[in-house]
Every structure is written in structure tokens, then in C-alpha cells.
C-alpha positions in Angstrom: -43.4 49.9 45.4 -40.2 51.3 44.0 -39.7 51.9 40.3 -36.0 52.4 39.4 -34.3 53.7 36.3 -30.7 52.6 35.5 -28.6 54.8 33.1 -25.0 55.0 32.2 -23.3 58.3 33.1 -20.4 58.3 30.6 -20.1 56.9 27.0 -21.5 53.5 27.8 -19.7 50.3 28.8 -20.0 51.4 32.5 -20.9 47.9 33.7 -24.7 48.2 33.8 -25.2 44.5 33.2 -23.9 43.4 36.5 -25.7 46.1 38.5 -29.0 45.5 36.7 -28.6 41.8 37.3 -28.3 42.4 41.0 -31.2 44.8 41.1 -33.4 42.5 39.1 -33.3 40.1 42.0 -35.6 42.5 43.8 -37.6 43.5 40.7 -40.9 42.0 39.4 -40.4 43.4 36.0 -37.3 44.5 34.1 -37.8 46.9 31.2 -35.4 47.7 28.3 -36.6 51.1 27.1 -34.3 52.3 24.2 -31.6 51.3 21.8 -31.1 48.1 19.9 -28.6 45.3 19.7 -25.8 47.8 19.3 -25.3 47.9 23.1 -23.9 44.9 25.0 -24.1 43.7 28.6 -21.8 41.0 29.9 -22.9 39.1 33.0 -20.5 36.9 34.9 -22.5 34.4 37.2 -20.3 31.8 38.8 -18.8 29.8 35.8 -21.3 31.3 33.3 -20.7 34.3 31.1 -23.8 35.7 29.4 -23.4 38.3 26.6 -26.7 40.2 26.0 -27.3 42.9 23.5 -31.1 43.1 23.1 -32.7 41.1 25.9 -32.9 42.8 29.3 -30.4 41.6 31.8 -33.1 40.3 34.1 -33.8 37.4 31.7 -31.2 35.2 33.4 -33.2 35.4 36.7 -35.6 32.5 37.2 -38.6 34.5 38.5 -38.2 37.9 36.7 -40.4 39.1 33.9 -38.7 41.2 31.2 -40.1 43.6 28.7 -38.6 45.0 25.5 -40.3 48.3 25.4 -41.7 50.4 22.5 -38.6 52.6 22.5 -36.4 49.8 21.4 -35.7 48.9 17.8 -35.7 45.2 17.2 -33.8 43.1 14.7 -36.0 40.0 14.5 -33.2 37.7 13.3 -30.8 38.8 16.0 -33.6 38.4 18.6 -34.1 34.8 17.7 -30.4 34.2 17.7 -30.0 35.7 21.2 -32.9 33.7 22.6 -31.4 30.5 21.2 -28.0 31.2 22.6 -29.5 31.7 26.1 -31.6 28.6 25.8 -28.5 26.6 25.0 -27.2 27.8 28.4 -30.3 26.5 30.1 -32.0 29.8 30.4 -35.8 29.3 30.0 -37.4 31.8 27.7 -41.2 31.7 27.2 -44.0 34.2 26.5 -44.5 34.2 30.3 -41.1 35.7 31.1 -40.3 37.6 27.9 -42.7 40.3 26.6 -42.1 42.4 23.5 -44.0 45.6 22.9 -46.3 45.5 19.9 -45.2 49.0 18.9 -41.5 48.5 18.9 -40.0 49.2 15.4 -38.1 46.7 13.3 -34.5 46.8 12.1 -34.4 45.4 8.6 -31.6 44.1 6.5 -31.7 47.3 4.3 -31.1 49.3 7.5 -27.9 47.5 8.1 -26.8 47.9 4.5 -27.4 51.6 4.6 -25.6 51.9 8.0 -22.5 50.2 6.7 -22.4 52.1 3.4 -22.7 55.5 5.1 -19.9 54.7 7.7 -17.5 53.3 5.1 -17.9 56.5 3.0 -16.2 58.4 5.8 -12.5 57.9 5.5 -11.9 60.1 8.6 -14.1 61.3 11.5 -16.3 58.2 11.4 -19.3 58.3 13.7 -18.3 54.9 15.1 -21.6 53.1 14.4 -21.7 49.4 15.0 -23.3 48.8 11.6 -26.3 47.1 13.1 -28.8 49.4 11.4 -29.9 51.2 14.5 -29.7 54.7 13.1 -31.5 54.1 9.8 -34.3 52.2 11.7 -34.9 55.2 14.0 -34.8 57.5 11.0 -37.6 55.5 9.4 -39.5 55.6 12.7 -39.3 59.4 12.8 -40.0 59.7 9.1 -43.2 57.7 9.6 -42.4 55.0 7.2 -41.1 52.4 9.8 -42.5 49.0 10.3 -43.6 47.9 13.8 -44.0 44.5 15.3 -47.7 44.8 15.3 -47.5 44.9 11.5 -46.8 41.2 11.5 -50.5 40.7 12.2 -51.5 41.2 8.6 -49.4 39.6 5.8 -50.6 41.8 2.9 -50.4 45.0 4.8 -46.9 44.0 6.0 -45.7 43.5 2.5 -47.1 46.8 1.3 -45.3 48.7 4.0 -42.1 46.8 3.3 -42.3 47.6 -0.4 -42.9 51.3 0.3 -39.9 51.4 2.7 -37.6 49.7 0.2 -38.7 52.0 -2.6 -37.8 55.0 -0.4 -34.3 53.8 0.3 -33.7 52.5 -3.2 -33.8 56.1 -4.5 -30.7 56.9 -2.4 -29.0 53.6 -3.1 -29.4 54.1 -6.8 -28.2 57.7 -6.7 -24.9 56.7 -5.1 -24.3 53.8 -7.5 -25.3 51.0 -5.2 -27.6 48.1 -6.2 -31.3 48.5 -5.5 -32.7 46.1 -2.9 -35.7 43.8 -3.6 -38.2 43.4 -0.7 -39.3 40.1 -2.2 -36.0 38.6 -1.3 -36.5 39.1 2.4 -40.2 39.2 2.8 -40.9 35.5 3.5 -38.0 35.1 5.9 -39.1 38.3 7.7 -42.7 37.1 7.9 -41.7 33.7 9.3 -39.6 35.4 12.0 -42.4 37.7 12.8 -44.8 34.9 13.5 -42.3 33.5 16.0 -42.0 36.9 17.7 -45.8 37.4 17.9 -46.1 34.8 20.6 -44.2 37.2 23.0 -46.0 40.4 22.0 -48.2 42.6 24.2 -48.8 46.3 24.5 -45.9 47.7 26.6 -48.0 50.4 28.3 -50.7 47.9 29.3 -48.1 45.6 31.0 -46.3 48.4 32.9 -49.6 49.9 34.1 -50.6 46.5 35.5 -47.4 46.3 37.5 -47.7 49.9 38.7 -51.2 49.4 39.7 -50.2 46.3 41.7 -47.4 48.3 43.5 -44.8 46.0 42.1 -41.1 46.8 41.7 -40.1 47.8 38.2 -36.5 48.2 36.9 -36.0 50.3 33.8 -32.8 49.4 32.0 -31.1 51.8 29.6 -28.4 51.1 27.1 -25.2 53.1 26.1 -24.5 56.2 28.2 -25.5 59.8 28.8 -23.1 61.3 26.5 -24.2 59.1 23.6 -27.7 60.7 23.9 -29.0 62.1 20.6 -29.9 65.4 22.4 -27.5 65.7 25.3 -24.5 63.8 24.0 -21.3 64.7 22.1 -23.2 65.2 18.8 -22.8 64.0 16.1 -20.7 61.2 17.8 -23.8 59.8 19.5 -26.4 57.0 19.2 -29.8 57.5 17.5 -31.9 57.5 20.7 -32.3 59.2 24.0 -30.2 57.5 26.7 -31.1 59.7 29.7 -33.6 58.7 32.4 -36.5 60.6 30.9 -36.6 58.1 28.1 -37.6 55.3 30.5 -41.2 56.5 30.6 -41.5 57.3 26.8 -39.9 54.0 25.8 -42.2 51.8 27.9 -45.5 53.7 28.4 -45.3 55.1 31.9 -45.6 58.6 33.3 -42.7 60.4 35.1 -44.5 60.5 38.5 -44.2 56.7 38.6 -40.4 56.8 38.7 -39.1 56.7 42.3 -35.3 56.5 42.0 -32.6 56.8 39.3 -29.2 55.1 39.5 -26.3 56.2 37.5 -23.7 53.5 36.6 -20.3 55.1 36.6 -16.9 53.5 35.8 -14.1 54.4 38.2 -12.2 55.7 35.1 -13.5 56.7 31.7 -13.7 54.8 28.4 -15.1 55.4 24.9 -15.6 53.3 21.8 -15.1 54.8 18.4 -14.7 58.4 17.4 -15.6 61.6 19.2 -14.3 64.0 21.8 -12.7 62.4 25.0 -11.1 65.2 27.2 -9.4 62.8 29.7 -8.2 60.2 27.2 -4.7 58.8 28.0 -2.8 57.6 24.9 0.3 56.7 26.8 1.2 53.9 29.3 -1.6 54.7 31.8 -4.3 54.4 29.1 -2.8 51.1 27.9 -2.7 49.7 31.4 -6.3 50.8 32.1 -7.4 49.0 28.9 -5.5 45.8 29.7 -6.5 45.5 33.3 -10.1 46.5 32.6 -10.4 44.1 29.6 -11.7 47.0 27.6 -13.1 45.5 24.5 -16.7 46.0 23.3 -19.2 43.2 24.0 -21.0 43.7 20.7 -18.1 44.7 18.3 -15.0 43.5 20.1 -13.4 46.9 19.4 -10.8 48.2 21.8 -12.1 51.0 24.0 -10.2 54.3 24.4 -9.3 54.7 28.1 -8.6 57.7 30.3 -9.0 59.1 33.8 -12.2 59.8 35.7 -14.0 63.0 34.4 -16.0 64.4 37.3 -17.3 67.2 35.2 -18.8 64.7 32.8 -20.4 62.7 35.5 -21.7 65.7 37.4 -23.5 66.8 34.2 -25.0 63.4 33.8 -26.3 63.5 37.3 -28.1 66.7 36.4 -29.4 65.5 33.1 -31.0 62.4 34.6 -31.8 63.6 38.1 -29.7 60.8 39.4 -30.3 59.8 43.1 -27.4 57.4 43.6 -24.3 56.2 41.8 -23.1 52.6 41.3 -19.3 52.9 40.9 -17.9 50.0 38.9 -14.4 48.6 38.1 -12.7 50.3 41.1 -10.4 47.2 41.3 -8.9 48.2 37.8 -7.1 51.0 39.6 -5.2 48.6 41.8 -1.4 49.3 41.6 -1.5 52.8 40.2 0.8 55.0 42.2 -1.2 58.1 41.3 -4.7 58.5 40.1 -6.1 61.6 38.4 -9.5 63.1 38.5 -10.6 65.8 36.0 -12.1 68.7 37.9 -12.6 71.2 35.2 -11.6 72.2 31.6 -9.5 74.9 30.0 -11.2 76.5 27.0 -9.4 79.4 25.3 -7.4 79.9 28.5 -10.5 80.1 30.6 -11.7 77.5 33.2 -15.2 76.0 32.6 -17.0 73.4 34.7 -19.3 71.9 32.1 -19.0 70.0 28.8 -19.7 72.6 26.1 -22.3 71.7 23.4 -20.2 72.8 20.4 -18.4 70.0 18.6 -15.4 72.3 18.0 -15.2 73.4 21.6 -15.5 69.8 22.8 -12.4 69.0 20.7 -10.6 72.1 22.1 -11.1 71.6 25.8 -8.2 70.4 28.0 -8.6 68.7 31.3 -7.7 70.2 34.7 -6.5 67.3 36.9 -6.4 66.7 40.6 -3.9 64.0 41.6 -4.7 61.5 44.4 -2.5 58.8 45.9 -3.1 55.3 44.5 -3.1 52.1 46.6 -1.0 48.9 46.7 -2.4 45.4 46.7 -5.7 44.2 45.3 -9.2 45.1 46.3 -10.8 42.4 44.1 -13.6 40.7 45.9 -13.9 43.3 48.7 -17.4 43.4 50.1 -17.2 46.0 52.9 -16.3 49.7 52.7 -14.1 49.5 55.7 -12.0 46.8 54.1 -10.9 49.1 51.3 -7.4 50.8 51.6 -7.6 54.4 52.9 -6.5 55.7 49.5 -9.4 53.9 47.8 -11.9 55.2 50.3 -10.5 58.7 49.8 -10.9 58.3 46.0 -14.6 57.3 46.5 -15.3 60.2 48.8 -13.6 62.7 46.5 -15.7 61.5 43.6 -18.9 61.8 45.6 -18.0 65.4 46.5 -17.1 66.4 43.0 -20.2 65.0 41.3 -22.6 66.0 44.0 -24.2 62.6 44.3 -24.0 59.7 46.8 -22.3 56.5 45.8 -24.5 53.6 46.9 -22.8 50.6 45.3 -19.2 49.8 44.6 -18.2 47.0 42.3 -14.9 45.3 43.0 -14.8 42.6 40.3 -17.1 41.3 37.4 -18.5 38.6 39.7 -22.1 39.1 40.9 -21.1 38.9 44.6 -18.0 41.1 44.6 -19.8 44.2 45.4 -20.1 46.7 48.3 -23.7 47.6 49.0 -24.1 50.9 50.8 -27.8 51.3 50.1 -30.6 49.2 48.6 -32.5 51.6 46.3 -35.6 49.3 46.5 -35.9 50.1 50.2 -37.5 53.3 51.3 -35.5 56.4 50.4 
């Protein structure tokens, strides 16, 4: 048995989809444990491109079972749409290979409305929300007024809870001059969608326990990245859930002693979508080139990502926060052709050198990167499958990153294609 957690070590968009897809080939169960359809994974498999935002990446594998855990917030309309899109690409989805936790909370149309109203009221310093209703849904969960998937079991009870939730939000909508929302307008559509979802529903903890007891391989798939974590990220420019490895157990119903290995997905440079601090951001030609070569546009929103050099301080902190055992380094090929490549090895804060990302929002905006400059390499490494076939400069870059972050690199991705990968260790094998 080997139960593995996969997390992003930066601000998301690290390339988790491809790595999870490869790992899912060895997994009996793939679990999505937090977030919603605000995070996207793009899988490139031969001539097919799959864009997933709610369904776990393992769904494209023929013999893999996937679970949407209790820590996820689910938009029932988007879920049905995503299932249909995959079925149109000949991906079979049934209650046998897709299971949804009965205690996952719902994202409702009123959540999306509130999300967009709030974001649009900020003329500057926008949080950068996708407008999908994720934050308001999690707020209702914590506020103990949320609606869960198991509430679809009783029609009258479901409507009463829906009515109560809408009454709560209508107070705020009315106070800011917005139109009140009528739960009757969405009730029947929601109920119908819920009946479709119920065929996939089981208790998440019960399913994960069954696989643990059977000594099966379980892969826990996170969304976003470490520094979008609600507790450990660059608050308030964060998502509304915990994205670090500890959430894998909470969001799926499994204890920490059942986790055997944690993989951190790390891009060979750094990107961020939306607002918030970004110490190594490059606004000049280098940043533009990274964005073009890396096709840095969001899977969900299509927004252009901000680009910059690799931040070793950031990733080292992520390694500590999630007790990461091994790193999957992605998009190394994007650095092809750069004469010089920079790595951030520390920050200046008020003329002092620090080697951690400060928690204060103001200090995060004030820090300046300290760079180490390495030689780049000529030619293309796209499709390279063996470490020895990389140029010496690329191997030096990988080794330097390993030393600075204090963690072994076990996988190196050299293109979006599934097979263009250097495997230095299989985490499902004995450690």
C-alpha cells in the first residue's frame, strides 16, 4: 500500500494534472479533497486535450475509481456539464468509477451572484476570484447554513434549507441596493440536478476506509497551490480552503497516519493569476517570454498569468508546510533558449536579508528578491526522457533547486505530453 498526496507548491497552475494523470495509472482510487471548479487541470493525451476543473484527473483512466471528497464544494450544474463534455470524448462515467461524497457542500447560483458583486465593488486590489461562488459557499459551510449533497434526499427539507439560506443573503443584497433572490426560481432545477447526482453518492470516509483496509493505492489530488491556502497563503489574496497536504485527510475522511508520501508539484519558474504579492515577478521581456513559451493562460478563466523567476524561498517554505517528500518539477522546457536563468535565494526587507515569506500583507508587498544567476542552455529539451540527456546547464539548474529547497526532485516534465517525462523515482514503490 502507498497513499500519496499531491499538492502545488506555488500559486497553483504548476502542472498537477499531468503528474496526477501519470500517478493515477498506479492508483486504485484518486481523491479530490478541496476546492471547487475554480481550479483547472489540462491533460494532453496523444491527440486529446481534456480540461478538468471539478472531476479528479484520474477519471480519464479506464480502470481508476475517483472520489470527489467532502472537502470539495460542488456546483451541481457545472458537474453535469463537465461529465457530459467528457462523455462526448468517449470517457465512460458511471456510479462505478465516479463517487461523490454525501457531505460535500453545494455551490448555488446565489453564491456566484454574491461572489461577482463583491469582486466588482473593488475598483483596485481585487482578490482575483474566479466568480464561481467558491468563497461564499465555504462561508455558508462554516456559518452552518450550507446545503450538502445528502440534503437532496428529502424534497421538503431541501426547500426549507434553501429558503433559509436565501433569506440570509437577501438581507445583505437588499442593504447594498441589489435585487433580492427568490429560491422558488431555482428550486426545481436544483432538485432535478440533485436527483441525477444522487446516483453517484456515497459516504467519502466509508469508501476511503475500504481502500485503506484493502491495502490499495490511494492518490489524493489537491487544487490550487500552497500560497493560496486560506491559513498559510498570501492572505487575503488566497482561495477559501486549505490547499496544503494536511487537508487531504480532512477533506476525504482519512487519518494522517494513513498518508505515506507527499509530492509537491513545482513549476521551473513562477506564475500567479490575479492580484497579490509576487516577489519574483518579471514585467519586462523575460516575463513576457516565459508567458508566451509556457502558454500561461488559466484553464478555468483564460486569464493571462503573471510570470517570473523561480522562487526557492517560496518552495522551501511549501516543502515545510506540507512535509513534502519529493518534487515533480514541471515545464523545465519553457526555459529553453534563455542565456541566463535567475533563482531567488532570499529577500531584502527593510535592508535586512530574510529567508522566509513574511505573513504580513504589507511586508509581502515590500520584500525584494535576491537573485543567483545561472547559465541557461541552447537547443530544446522537449521530449527528453533521461536525466543524462539534459544539457549540463539544465542538470545544474535542477541540482541547484534541490539544494536550495532541501527536497529531492523525483520527476521532471519536459513537455505537456504524458510520456515526455523523466522519472527518477516512483513514489508508489517502497520509500
